[in-house]
N, C-alpha and C positions, 0 to 999 in steps of 0.2 A: 124213643131211643134210650136204652139203658145207660146209666152213668158208669163208665169204665174207670175204676180207681187206678188201674195200672197205667192207662193212658194219661190220666190226670197227673200222676206222679212224674211221668216222663216229660211233661211239658212245664212242670213247676220251675225248673231252672231258667227257662226262657222268660216266663212270666215274672219271676223274681227280679231278673235283670231289668225288664221293662218297668217294674214297679219302682225301682230306684230312680229312674228318670221321672216318673210321676211325682214321687216324693220331693225330688230335687226341684222340679219346676214349681211345685206348690210352695215350698219353703222360700225359695228365692222370689217368686212372684208376690207372696204375701209380705215379705220383708220390704220389697219395693213399694207395695201398696201402703204399708204403714208410714213410710217416709213421705210418699206423695200426698197421702191423705192429711198428714200432720201439717205439711208445708201449705197445702191448700186451705186448711182450716185456719191456720195462723194468718195467712194472707187475707182471707175474707174478713176475719174478725178484727185484726189489728193493723192491716195495711191501709193504704189510702183508698179513696172511693173508686178511682180508676182501676187499680189493681184488684180490688174486691169484685168489681163488676166483670172484669176479664176472667178471673178465676171461676166465678159463679157460672158464666156462660159456657166456659170450657167443660166444667164438671157436668152441667146439664146436658151438653152435647154428647159427652161420653156415655152418660147414663141412659140416654135416649136412643143409642145405636147398639145393635147386637155385638156381643163379644167376637163372634165369628167374623163379622165384617171388619172389625178392628184388627184381628189377626191377619186377614187377607191384605189389608191396607199396609201394615208394617212389613209384610214379607214380599208381596208382589208389586205394590205401588211405590214404596219408599225407594227402591233402586232407581226409579225414574228420575228422582231428584238427587241421586248420588249417594244414597244411604243403603248399603247392602248388609243385611244381617243374617247370620246363620239361623236355621229354623228354630232351634231351641231358644236362642237369645230373643228372637222376634216373639216367640210365644210367651216367654217370661215377661218381656216388656209389655205386651198386650194385656196379660193378666194383671200386672202391677198397676198400669194406668187405669184399666177398667175398674178394678176394685178399689183403687186409690180414690176414685171419684165418690164411691159409696162411703168409704171410711172417713172422708172429709166431713160428711154430715154427722157421722158418729162422734168424731172428735169435737165438732162444734156443739153437739148436745152436751158433751162432757164439760166443755168450757162454760157453757151457760149454767150448768149445775153448781159451779163453784160460787159461793157467796161473794158479793162485791166487797164485803168487808175484808176479805183476804187480800185483795188488791190494795185497799187503803192501808191495811196493816203493813204490807210489804213496802209501800211507798213511804210510810212513816219511819220504817227502819232504814231507809236510804237505798233500797234496792232499785236498780233500773228495770225497765220493762222486760228485757231479756232474762235477767236473773229471777225476776218475779214469776215469769212464765215457766222457766225451767225448774226452779226450786220449790215453788209454792203451788201454782195453778195446775201444772201438768201432773204433778203427783196426786192431787186430789181428783183430777178429771179422769184419769185412766181407770181407776178402780170400778166405777159404775158402768163403764162402757165395755169392760172385758167380755161379758156374755155376748154382746152384739158383734164384737170383733171375732170371737170364737165362731159364731154362726157364719160369718163371711169367710173365715178360713176353711170351714168344712164345705161351704158352697163352692169355693174356688177349687178345692181338691176334687170335687165331683165334676167340675167343668174342664179339667185337664184333657179328657178325651177329644176336645175340640182341636187340640194341637196336632192331632193326626192329619188334619186337613192340609197342613203344610209339611208333611212327611216327618214329623217327630214321632219316633217309635216309642210311645208311652204304653201303658198297660193295655188299654182297650185296642190300640192299633196292633199290638203284638198278638192279642187274642184273635183278632180278625184274620191276621196273616196265618196263624196256626189253623184256624177253621177253614180258610180257603185252600190250604195245602192238603188237609186231611179229610175234609168234608165232615168233620165232627165239630158241632157247635155247642153241645151240651156242656162238655167238660171245661173248655176255656172260658165260656161266658159265665158259667157257674162259679168258677174260681175267681174270676174278676169281680163278680158280685159279692162274694165272700170277703175278698180283700178290701173293697171299698167300704163294706159294712164294718169290718174290724177297724180300719183306719179312721172312719168317721166316729166310731165309738171312742177310739183313743183320743181323737181331737176334742171330743166333748169332755172327757175326763181331764185332759190337759187344761182346758178352759176353766173347768171347775177348780182345779188346783191353783191356777194363776189367780183366780178371783179370791180364793181364800188367803193366798200369800200376800196379796195387795190390800187386804182388808185393813182399813184404818181404825185403830183402837179408839173407842169413844168413852 
């Protein structure tokens, strides 16, 4: 089938609107994942033994089950216990929790990379554990883990089509609807592929920029 540029241009507004949903879900999901991952890493490393074991078990459980199953659970099964979420909210929550479990390990590796002498110096200056973590350790731990976090951001972006399973009209779902109505698959699928390629490249550049900005002078 020959690529029809006129048809491609005609469907661009619909795909652009759906692309905003994809970008919004990715940004919100990753912001939630960063918070969840940091909280889990802090709880595992600096919490009590019971809390650390509970967080570790939960993270392992989340990492060991497919993201699609977690999306279905939050959207279809959560109402059974009285929690009803809109499709987009359920999708963002699933993305955030799923990737938060992975980012917890990324944060943990960053914490372990900070020399123990930094903790001792902060303690000598009279800083409590919270201030030491926020002002000393976290600042040094973030810079080396930025590339890994960027990779997870791009991976999350490419997994947003799974949200179409719960009726979120993101980019890929919109392309499938257009193809089903017009029986033309080349143009919408090609445009979606180009969009994901461009956005993934932009994410990689943004990661590189953040890594340079956070570089600690030596």
